[in-house]
N, C-alpha and C positions, 0 to 999 in steps of 0.2 A: 937557567929555566927551573922553575919550581915544579916538582913532580907531585901534583895533588889531584883532586878530582875524584878520588875513591871514597867510599863510605868509611874507610878505616885506613890508618897508616900501616906501615910494615911491608909494603910491596914496592918500595922505591927502587930496589935493584932491578926488579922485573920491568918496572915502568921505564927505566933507563934503556933496557934492551929493546923494548917495543918502540920507544921514541926513536932509537937509532934505525929501526926498520923503516919507519915513516920517513926519516931524513934520507935514507938510501933510496927509497922509492921515488921521492920527489926529484932525485938526481938520475932516475931511470934505472936503478939497480934493483932487480927483483929478489925475492926471498920466499921461503916456505917456513912458517913458524907455527909450532903447536904448543899451546899452554895447557898443561895437564896437572891434575890434582884431585883430591877427594872433593865430593860435593860440599859447598860452603867455603872452599878455600879461595874463592875470588876470581875464578876464570871469567865468568860473565862480566863483572864490573871492569876487569882489565881489558877485555875485548871492546867493551863499550867506550872506555876511556881512549883506547887507541883509535877507534873509529872516529870519535869526536876530534881528536888531534889531527887526524888525516884530513878531515873536512875543513878544519880551521886553516890548514895549509893549502887549501885549494885542490885537494885530490878527490877523485870520485870514490865513493865507498858503496859497495854492494854487499848486503848482509842477509844471511839466512840462518834459520834455526832448525836443526834436525831433531826429531822427536821419535820416541818409541812408536807412537800411534801412526806415524807416516813412514816407518822404516821399510814397509813393503809397497809404498806408493811409488810407482815408476817416475823417476826424475822429480821427486817431490821437492828436494832441496834446490835443484837447478831451477825449477820453475819459480821458486821464491826469488832467486837472484835475477832471473831474466825479466820478470814482470816489473822490476824497478829500473830497467835499463832502456834508454832511448835507442832508436835505430834498429830495433829487432824486426826481422821480416816475418810475414805471415807464415812462410814455409817453416821457419824455425819454431814458431809457436805451435803450429800444427803437428810438428814432429814429436812434441811432448806427449801427445795422446795417441800416437800411432801404435800399431801392434809391435810386440817385442822383437819381431824379426828385423825391424829397422835398426841399423847399426850406426846411424849418423849421430853426430854430437851437436844437438840443437843449440844455437846461439853462441857456440864457442868462437866461430870465426868472427862474428859481429863484435863480440867482447874484445877480442884481440885487436881487431881493426880500429875500434873506437878508442882503445887505450893508447894508441900512438899519439892521439891528440890530447888525452887527459889521463895521466897515470892513475891506476885503479888499484884499490885495496879490496880484496875479496875476503869477507869475514864469515866464518861458519862456526856456529856454536854446536857442541856435542856431536862430534864427528862419529862417535861410536854407533850412532843411530842412522847413519847414511844408508839410503837404499842402494842396492847394487848398481843401478844405472847411474845414479849420481856419483857414486864412488869411481866408476869407470870414466865419467865425464871429467872429474877433477884430476884423475891420473893423466888424462890426455892434456888437460890444461897445464899441469906441471911440466910435462915433457916439452911443451911449447914455450916455456917461460924464458929460456936463454935469450937475452937481447931485448926482451919485452918489458915495458914499464908496468908490470903487474906483480903484486905480492899476494900471497895467500896466508891468511892468519886464521888458525882454528883453535878450538878448545876441546878437551876431552875430560871426562870425569871417571874416577875410579882407577884407571890404569893408563899408562902411557901408550898411545896408539902410534908408535913410531912406524913410518912408512904407510900410514893409512891411505895415502893417495898415490903411492908409488914414487914418492919424492926421491931426489938424488941423494945418495950417501955423501956425507961430508968427506972431502971438500969438492963436491961435484960442481957442475957449471952454474948451478943456482944454490946458494947457501940454504941448508935445511937445519933449522935450529929447534931444539927442545927447550922449553921454559918450564921446568917442574916447580910446582908450588908446594912448599912444606908447611907443616903446622907452625903456628906462632910459638916463638920461644917466650920465656918469662920476660925478657927484655921487651919484646913486641907487645905482650899483654900489658906490661906496665905502662907503656906509651899509650896504648889504646884506652886503658882505664882513665888516665889523665885527660885524654882528648875528649872522651864522651862524658865523663863525670864532671869535668871542669876543675878538678882538684886531684892531686896525687893520691893514689890509694895506699893504704897501709900495706907493708910487706906481706903479712899473713893473708890479707884480702887478695892481693895480686897473685900470690902463689896458689891460693884456692881457686881463683878464677881461671888460671892456666890449667890446673888439674881437672876441674869439673867440666870445662868446655873442650878438653883434649886439644887445645890450641886451635880450635876451629874459629877463624876470624869472623865470619858472618854470623854464626850462632852467638858468639860472645858479644859482638857489636849490638845485635838486636836485644840480647838480654840486658846489657848495660844501658841501652836506651830506655827500656821499660823500667829498669831499676832506678834510674835517675828521675824519670817522669813521676815515679811514685814517692819521690822525696827521700830516698835512702842515700846514705853517704858510704863511700868505699872504705869501710872500716871492718875490722875482724868480726865485730858483733853482727854485721849484716850479711855474713856469708850464707846463712840459711836462706835468706830471701833471694839471693842471687842463685843459689842452687835450685830452688823451686822454679825460678823463671827459666833457667837453662833446661831443666828436665821437661818443663811444659813445651818449650820450643822444640826440643829433640823428639819428644813424644809425638808432636804434631807432624814433624818431618817423617818419622817412621811410618805413620799412618798414610801420609801422601805417597811415600815411596812404595809401600806395599800395594797401594791401589793401582800403581802404574806397572806392576809386574804381572807376568803370566801366572796362572794357577800353579804350574809346576815350580816356578821360581819362588813363589810364596811358600810352597810346601817345603822347599829346601831351606829357606830362611827360618821357618818354624822348627824344622828338625835341628838346625844349628842352635836355636834358642833353647831347645830342650836338652841336647846332649853335648853342646860345645864341641870340643875336639876329642871326645872320648872315642868316637867311632871313626874308622878310616873312610875314605871317600866312597868305595863301593857300598859299605854298610850305611853310610849317610844317605846315599841315593836310594837304597832299599827302604829306608825309613820314610823318605820323602814320597816315594811312589814309583810306579813302573816307568814313567816317562822321564824321570830325572836324569838317567844316564844317557839318554839319547836326544834330548831337546837341543836343537841347534842354537848356538849363541847364549846358552844358559850362563856360562861363566862370565862373559862380557856384560850381560844384563845385570848380574848380581854386583859386579864391580862398579858399573856405572850408577847403580842405585845408591851406592855408598853404604849398603847394609852388610855386605860380605866381601871378603877378599881371599886370595890364595894364601895358603900357609904350607908349612913343611909336610903336614899330614893330609892336606887337601884343601879345605875351606875353613874359615873362621869368621865370626862376626867382627866387623871393623871396630865397633865400639861395644865393649862388654855390657855397658849400661843399657844398650838397646834391647837386651834380652827381656827385661821387664815389660817394655812397651810392646814388643812383638807378642809376648804371651798374653798381654791384656787384650789384644785384638782377637783372641780366640775365646770360645765358650769354655766353661769349666769341663764339660764333657769332652770337648776336643782336646784340651790339655791332658786330661786323665788318660785318654786313649793313646795319645802320642807318647806320653811317658811310659805307658805299659808296653807299647811296641818297641820303644828304645831299650827298655830293661830286658826284654826278650833277646834283642840283638846283642846287647852287652853280655848277657849270660852265655849265649852261644859263642861269643868271641873270647870267653874265659877272662873277662876283665876283673880287676880286684873287687872284692865284696863291697867295699865302701863306695865305689863308683856305681855299682848296680843298685845298692841300697838307696843312694841319693835319688836315682830315677824312680825306684819303687815307692818312695815316700809320697810322690805326687801322682802315682798311677792308680788306675782302677784295679780291683781284685783280679788276679790272673787265674787262680784256682790250680796252680802248679805247686807240687811239693817243694821244689827248689826255692820258692819265694821265701817260705818261712825259715828254711835253713840259712839262706843268705842274711836275712834280717836278724836272726838269732846270733849268728857269728859276728855280724857287725855290732850288735848290741854288746856282746862280750868285749870286743876290741875297744869300743868307745868307753866302756866302763873302766877298763884297765888304763885308758888314757886320761881318765878323770873327767869325762863328759857325760854325766848321768842324764841330762836333758835329752841328748841325742839318743842315748840308749832307750829312754822311755818312748821316744818317737818311733824307734824301730819296732819295738814290741807292740806298741799301739797299732802300728800299721799291719803287723803280722796278724793281729786279732781281726782285721777286716777280711782276711781270706776265709774261704769255706773250710772249716776244721771239724774233726770229730770231737765229741764232748770231752774226752779225756785230754786230748792235745790242747783244746781251748782252756780247760781248767789249769793245766800245767803252765801254759803261757801266762794266764792270769796271775798265778802265784808268783812266777818270776817277775812280772811287771810290778805287782804289789810290793815285792821285796825291794825293788829299786825305788819305787815311789815313797817308801818310808823315809828315804834320805832327803827328798826335796818337797814332797807333798803328802805328808802323813795322813791328812784327812781323806785324800783321794785313795790312798792305800787301804784305809779302813773300809771305805765304801766298796772297793773292789773285792776285798776279802769277804765282806758280808754277802755280796752278790754271788760269789763262788759257793759259799755255804748254802745259800738258798737254792741255787740251781743243782747242787749236788745231792 
């Protein structure tokens, strides 16, 4: 059997695993399988491919999609499944809308009874967004799977949701499998380039495609599709065009992902874009706002968005390149304010001067004496390291602070002395201004 049907190659091993699940189900052997990976790694297409394969083999397929918007809707996902199933009683349909004191499991008995006549594959996308009642319902389904011709196939984004439905630990009475999806390797990318472009790519092009896309198959596939449609060839000279397409696709994704997050989650992502991993988790939450430390499910929501993930220090952006797109979604005033608050937290935490200065360069004036001290020390250090441009940036930023005339004149003289090395005309203008104002 040829394993195809996906928009991209490179998932043949996973397809083989899922095909074996369908084969086992046709023989009456159940399973619980979760396909997990970062957004864009192909969970949805793999589930769709498996569902089509099951239908081709005469199996019944019930499919539902969990979403953030319905994560608080009672039995939201279960209702999606049941409305496509024949033989459902009015009592079961009515139970979906009954008060929460009802502890029945609507439609579960009918599903199991009808599956005896037709093996059934239950497919659920994005289980991290299951509402609590649907999660309980699926847990009850799994506990009843032994001896039943029913298999449960699910996907999750961001993190592996092992045990999301109370599945049996391997090797329990029903096999529970994890199918983790990893980023594409250079070999996978090389195959994808040849497939989409219709011709092998040059080695520098393939390497650049792998690096720029971070091995994300769906992002790279879409970028290559647009790249080829515009008449470009996969050669080294065309890497800038590919980079621009990937950045546009990723930027659009970041905007969509941010729109689906709560205000608190957006605040955390913005804080990460500003300070990276400079601040520890409590400080990061302090920067994001008062609700960040207590919002339920915040970490799972960030993981599922594909924007942030856990790190040794707390949280980090999944893709460093996303920082630019996240900051572009903010106004200039919002960016300046967030950088200022981050600099204050970094100063209180006694972080290195160069880290605080990096935040100060994009911050509004703070009016605190320590600001100019940090910037002057960083200026001196960067000069010793042979980076006069950064030294100029530090002193220029220091001059934006409210200063007394004598200190402003002193900083101006120091800045003019450095500008002589790289911008003598600017140095002359600055000295003339100091003379006029003095």
